[in-house]
N, C-alpha and C positions, 0 to 999 in steps of 0.2 A: 428304459424310460418312455421310449416311443410306444412300446407295446402297452404300457400302463395307461398312456394317454388315450390310445384307441379303446382300451377296455372301459375307461371312464366315459368316453363319448357313447359307446355302445350301451352301457348301463343306463346312462341318462336318457337316451332315446327309447330304450325299453320301458323305462318308468313312465315316460310321457305317453307311450302307446297304451300301456296298461291303464293309465288314468283316463285316457280318451275312451277306451272301451268301457270302463266302469261308468263314466259319465253318460255315454249313450245308453247303457243298460238302465241306468237310473231314469234317464229322460223317457225312454220307451215304456218303462214301468209306470211312470207318472202319467203318461198319455193314456195307457191302457186303464189305469185306475180311474182317471177322469171319465173315460168312456163308460166304464161300468157304473159310475155314480150317475151319469146322465141317463143311463138305462133305468136305474132305480128311480130317478126323479120322474121319468116318463110313466113308470108304473104307479107312481103316487097320485097321478092326476085323477080328480073326481069332479063331477058337476061341470060348471063352466070351464074349469081348467082342462077339460078334455079337448077344448078348442086350441089350447096352447101347443103349437107344433114346433118341436125342436128340429133343427137342421142337422144333417149328418156331418157337415163341416161348417165351422163359423164363416159368416159372410161379411164382406166389407160393408161399411155403412156409407158415409158421405163426408166430404169436407166442405159442403155448401154452407154458406152463411145464413143464419136466421137472426131475428131481431128481438132483443129483450124489452121489457116493459119501459125501461128508461130511454129506449131508442138506440142503444149501443148494439153493435154486432157481436155475435159469438158463433161458435161451432161446437159440434159434439166432442171435438178433441179436448175441449176444456173440462170435460167430465171424465176423461180417462183416469183410471186408478180406482174407480168404484163401479159397482154394478148399477146399471141404469134401466129403469122401466120407462121407455119413451112412448108417450101416448099422443097420437094425432087426433085432433078433434076440430069442431067448428061450432059457432054460436047457433047455427040453424039446425044442428044435428040433435034430434030427440034422444036417440040412444046414448049420446054423449052426456046429455043432462042427467040421465039415469045413472050412468057409470061414474061420473066425476066425483061424487061424494065418497064412493068406495075407494077410489084412487087416493083421495085426500086422507081417508082413514088409514090406508096402507102406509102412506108417508108418515103419518103421526106415530104409527106403531113401529115401523122398521127404518124410517129415514135416519141418516146419520153419515158418519165418515165413510162407510163401506157401501151404502145403498141410497139411491134417490129416485123419486118419481119425477119425471120431467114431462110437462105438458106443452104441446106445440100446436097452436091453432093454425091450420093451413088454409090458404085461400084468402078471400076478402073478409077479414074479421077486424073490425075497427076496435081499438083499445077500449073506448067507453062501453061498447057493447059487450066486450069480454069481461070487463069489470062488473057490469050489471049482471051478466050470466053467473059469475062466481058469487056475487052478493045474494042473488035470489036462491041459490042452492046452499049457501052457508059455507063456502070454501074459501079459505084464506091462506093456506100453506102450500099452494102450488103456483108455479111460475106462469106469468102471462106472456110467454114467448109467442112470437108470430113468424109464420112462414108465408108472407103475403103473395109471393110469386110461385109458391108451391115447388120451389127448387129442391128443398130437402125431401118433400114427399115424392116428387117425381124420381129423384135420384135413388130413392129407396123403394121404388115400385109400390107405393101405397095407392091402392085402387078404390078404396071405400073407407068411410068413417063410421065409427071409430076404428082405429087400428093401433095395436100396442106391440111394441118391439122390445125384446129383452136383449140388452147389450152387456157384454162382459167387460172386465177391467181394461182390456186392451182395445176397446172401442169396436168390437166385432159383434155382429148380430148372431145370437145363438138360438133364438126362438121368436115366434110371432103368433099373435092371436088376432083374428079378424072378428069385428063386432064387439059388443059390450060384454062385460063379465063382472062378477063379484070379486074384485081384487082384495076386499077386506075379509074374505072368508078364511076360515082356519086352514083349508087346503091350500089356498093361494099363498098365505103367509108361510106355511111349512115349505112349500116349493122354493119361494124366494129366499127364505132363511138358509135352506140347504145349499143353494147356489152361492150365496154370500159366504157361508162358512167354508165351502170348498175353495173358493177364490182366496180367502184369507189364509188357508192352509198351504197354498202353493208357493 
């Protein structure tokens, strides 16, 4: 009886070890597969999207608070679970005025449960001026979030405007584009859609 008991314990431990090895093999395979897809996405880039630089490893973002249009506080953690295109802008920024309608169009075409364009005015941007800015360029579907003390921008090493950061479902920065870009282009939409689909499949 005692021998049988040892045999059962040994068999159980062996099964756990095999399961652990199988899980690690699956995990490593998934990571390798993701890396290959990222390489394919990098190869997809054309036009303005050539400025979209993917990181070799995901980067931490920030837990700094920023302000919503209604005056309440929020953080990027509230967006975890979906892919985010975080755009830093300001009312005085001419390239931002050129780019914002294309971000708005991207949100109209792809925004939903799995993806969202999040706009964040950093520095001294008063809400009435931001509302006027959006009215003048015909944008109504993007948030009027503010980063008045530039806490988020500084924490994420944003050195110039506009700057756009691609954030994965776990809240990590995976790519960044400095300057304005045509985010409504077919190429931009294909890249974003591929990333969203990859995330949904994991």
